[in-house]
C-alpha positions in Angstrom: 95.6 136.1 125.2 99.5 135.1 125.3 100.3 138.5 124.9 104.2 139.4 127.3 105.0 135.6 127.0 108.6 134.3 126.7 109.5 131.7 125.4 112.2 128.4 126.4 115.0 130.3 123.4 118.3 127.9 122.2 120.6 129.2 120.3 123.2 128.0 118.1 126.2 127.9 119.9 129.0 125.8 120.3 127.0 122.9 123.3 123.9 123.4 121.5 123.2 122.6 117.9 120.0 121.9 115.8 119.8 119.0 112.8 117.6 119.5 110.1 116.5 115.7 110.5 116.4 115.2 105.9 119.5 116.9 105.7 121.4 114.9 108.1 119.7 111.9 106.5 121.2 112.2 103.4 124.6 112.8 104.4 124.0 109.2 106.5 122.6 107.1 103.9 125.4 108.5 100.8 128.2 108.0 104.1 126.3 104.6 104.5 127.2 104.0 101.0 130.1 104.8 100.8 131.2 102.0 103.5 129.5 100.0 101.4 126.8 99.6 102.9 124.1 97.8 100.9 120.0 98.6 101.3 117.0 96.6 100.6 114.3 99.1 99.7 110.7 98.6 98.9 111.0 95.4 101.5 110.0 93.4 104.2 112.1 90.9 107.0 109.4 87.9 107.1 111.2 85.8 108.9 114.8 84.2 110.8 116.3 81.1 110.8 118.3 80.4 114.4 120.6 77.6 114.8 120.2 74.1 118.2 122.1 77.6 119.3 119.8 80.5 119.3 122.0 81.9 116.8 120.8 83.6 114.1 121.8 81.7 110.9 120.0 83.5 108.6 116.4 86.4 107.3 113.9 85.8 104.2 113.1 89.1 103.2 110.1 90.1 100.8 110.0 92.8 99.0 106.8 94.3 96.8 106.4 92.4 94.1 106.0 89.2 95.8 110.1 88.6 95.3 110.9 86.1 98.3 115.0 85.9 98.9 117.4 84.7 102.0 120.1 87.1 103.8 122.4 85.1 105.9 123.8 86.8 108.5 125.6 85.9 112.4 124.6 89.7 113.7 121.0 91.2 113.6 120.4 94.5 115.5 115.9 95.9 114.8 116.0 99.1 114.9 113.0 99.5 112.4 110.9 101.7 115.6 107.7 102.4 116.5 107.1 99.2 115.0 110.0 96.9 116.5 107.7 96.1 118.8 105.7 94.3 116.3 108.4 93.2 114.5 110.4 91.0 117.2 106.9 89.4 117.9 107.0 88.5 113.9 109.8 86.9 113.7 110.6 85.5 117.0 106.9 84.6 117.7 107.9 82.2 121.5 110.4 85.0 122.8 109.8 85.0 126.2 111.1 88.4 125.3 108.6 91.7 126.7 108.7 94.8 124.7 105.2 96.5 125.5 104.0 98.5 122.4 102.6 102.8 122.9 101.4 104.9 120.6 102.7 108.5 120.7 102.0 110.6 118.2 102.4 114.3 116.6 100.9 116.4 113.9 104.4 118.4 112.9 104.5 121.3 109.4 107.8 123.0 108.1 106.7 126.4 107.1 109.0 128.0 105.1 110.5 130.7 107.2 109.3 134.4 106.3 112.9 135.8 107.6 115.2 133.4 106.0 118.8 135.5 107.4 117.3 134.7 110.4 119.4 132.7 113.6 118.9 129.9 113.7 117.0 128.6 117.2 114.4 126.9 118.8 112.0 127.9 120.5 109.5 126.0 123.1 106.5 126.6 124.2 104.9 124.7 126.5 105.2 126.2 130.1 102.9 128.8 128.4 100.1 127.2 126.4 100.4 124.0 129.0 101.1 121.9 126.5 104.1 119.7 124.1 104.7 123.0 121.7 107.6 123.4 119.6 109.5 125.8 116.8 113.3 125.3 115.2 114.5 127.2 113.0 116.5 124.8 110.1 119.2 126.1 108.0 116.4 125.6 104.6 115.3 128.7 105.7 112.8 126.5 106.6 110.2 126.2 110.5 109.1 123.2 111.6 106.2 122.8 114.2 105.5 120.5 116.5 102.5 119.9 118.9 100.5 118.2 121.3 101.6 114.6 121.6 98.3 111.7 121.4 98.4 108.4 123.3 95.6 107.5 121.2 94.9 105.8 117.5 96.6 103.1 115.9 100.4 102.5 114.9 100.1 102.5 110.9 101.5 99.6 109.1 104.6 99.1 108.1 105.1 101.1 105.1 102.5 102.7 105.5 102.4 107.1 105.4 100.4 107.5 109.0 97.6 110.1 109.0 97.3 113.2 110.3 95.4 114.2 113.1 92.7 116.8 111.3 91.6 118.4 114.1 95.9 117.9 115.5 96.7 119.7 112.7 94.0 122.4 113.1 95.4 123.4 116.9 99.3 123.2 115.7 98.1 125.6 113.1 96.0 128.2 115.6 99.8 127.6 116.9 101.9 128.4 115.1 100.1 131.2 113.6 99.9 133.3 116.7 103.6 132.5 117.8 104.8 133.4 114.4 102.6 135.5 113.6 104.3 138.3 110.4 104.1 141.4 109.8 104.6 140.9 105.6 101.5 137.8 106.0 100.8 134.8 107.1 102.4 131.3 106.9 103.7 128.9 103.6 102.8 125.7 105.1 105.7 123.2 102.9 104.5 120.2 104.0 102.3 118.1 106.8 102.0 115.2 108.6 101.8 113.0 111.5 104.8 110.7 113.5 105.0 108.0 115.2 108.1 108.1 117.7 109.3 104.4 118.8 108.9 105.3 123.0 108.8 102.1 125.5 106.4 102.3 128.8 110.1 103.2 131.0 111.4 106.1 128.8 113.4 104.8 128.6 115.7 103.6 125.5 116.0 99.5 125.1 119.8 99.5 123.5 120.8 95.7 124.7 121.8 91.6 123.4 118.8 89.4 123.5 120.3 86.3 125.8 120.4 83.0 123.1 118.7 81.6 125.1 115.5 84.0 126.0 114.9 83.8 121.7 112.8 80.5 122.2 110.6 79.2 124.5 110.2 75.3 122.4 114.5 74.8 123.0 117.6 76.6 125.3 119.9 77.6 123.1 123.6 77.9 124.2 124.9 80.0 121.7 126.1 84.1 121.5 123.8 86.6 121.5 123.3 87.4 118.2 120.3 89.6 118.2 120.4 92.9 118.9 117.6 95.6 119.6 118.4 100.3 119.4 114.5 101.6 119.3 112.5 103.9 121.9 114.2 107.2 122.3 111.4 109.0 122.3 111.5 112.9 120.8 115.5 112.4 121.1 116.2 109.4 118.1 118.6 112.6 116.4 119.8 113.6 119.7 120.8 110.5 120.2 121.2 108.2 118.0 124.9 109.1 117.1 126.0 107.4 120.5 123.7 105.3 120.0 124.8 103.8 117.4 128.6 103.5 118.6 127.3 101.5 121.7 125.4 99.0 119.7 128.0 98.7 117.4 130.6 97.5 121.1 127.7 95.5 121.4 127.2 93.2 118.4 131.1 93.3 118.2 131.2 92.4 122.3 133.6 95.0 123.2 133.1 96.3 126.6 130.3 99.7 125.8 131.8 103.1 127.1 128.8 103.4 128.4 127.0 100.9 131.0 123.4 100.4 128.7 122.3 97.8 132.0 120.0 99.4 132.6 119.0 99.5 129.0 117.6 95.7 128.6 114.1 93.9 127.7 111.7 92.2 130.4 110.7 88.5 130.2 107.7 87.1 130.4 108.4 84.6 133.8 
């Protein structure tokens, strides 16, 4: 059916590089620890306390063992992926900020690379199969595969592992067996699952400081912005993550961002 089809290839070069998300995450975690960042794992932020000027004063945290604590803070960044709209609504229920939740899910596989010494590259078959299909060889001798994006389903609760769609996995596995066919035999599956991407209706990420006057409609706060949102990068979170983090730090520190983010704000009711 696809004999002779030519995929779009992106080999590694000085200009194009592929990142292994797991290894990148481990490196970032180690760097954060090196700079004194404290992680509160297995915990949820359940409340936010504002001053009379609508500036953040503290947050309430509940851990899995039901212990609660309060952390004082003067800045708060929400970067909770596809859960960002729900978390914001929970913490600021009478805010006029509009964050439209969008379902964008996809199944994935990690296969053992039957040619571990091969060059690292990415291949895109979207134009060939008429829907999203991509493979990426990684530097840990694996191949990452992902396929059709679906807008159906329900976002799992925070902390829950998303359950993949069996039909979606089967379709992706079939595509993989066609395009990754190897003379020495079939593909060995290392892991599989489903991911939910943080997307917005506009398909543009939100990188913004929230005006204090918009955090609560019950009072007109006139304080400085102290709540920030960094979310909605869709399939490009790894690609845009470093730059987005730098720009967010500039907003938090009240410095002029290196790039214009005026089109990456939020909308409001009314």
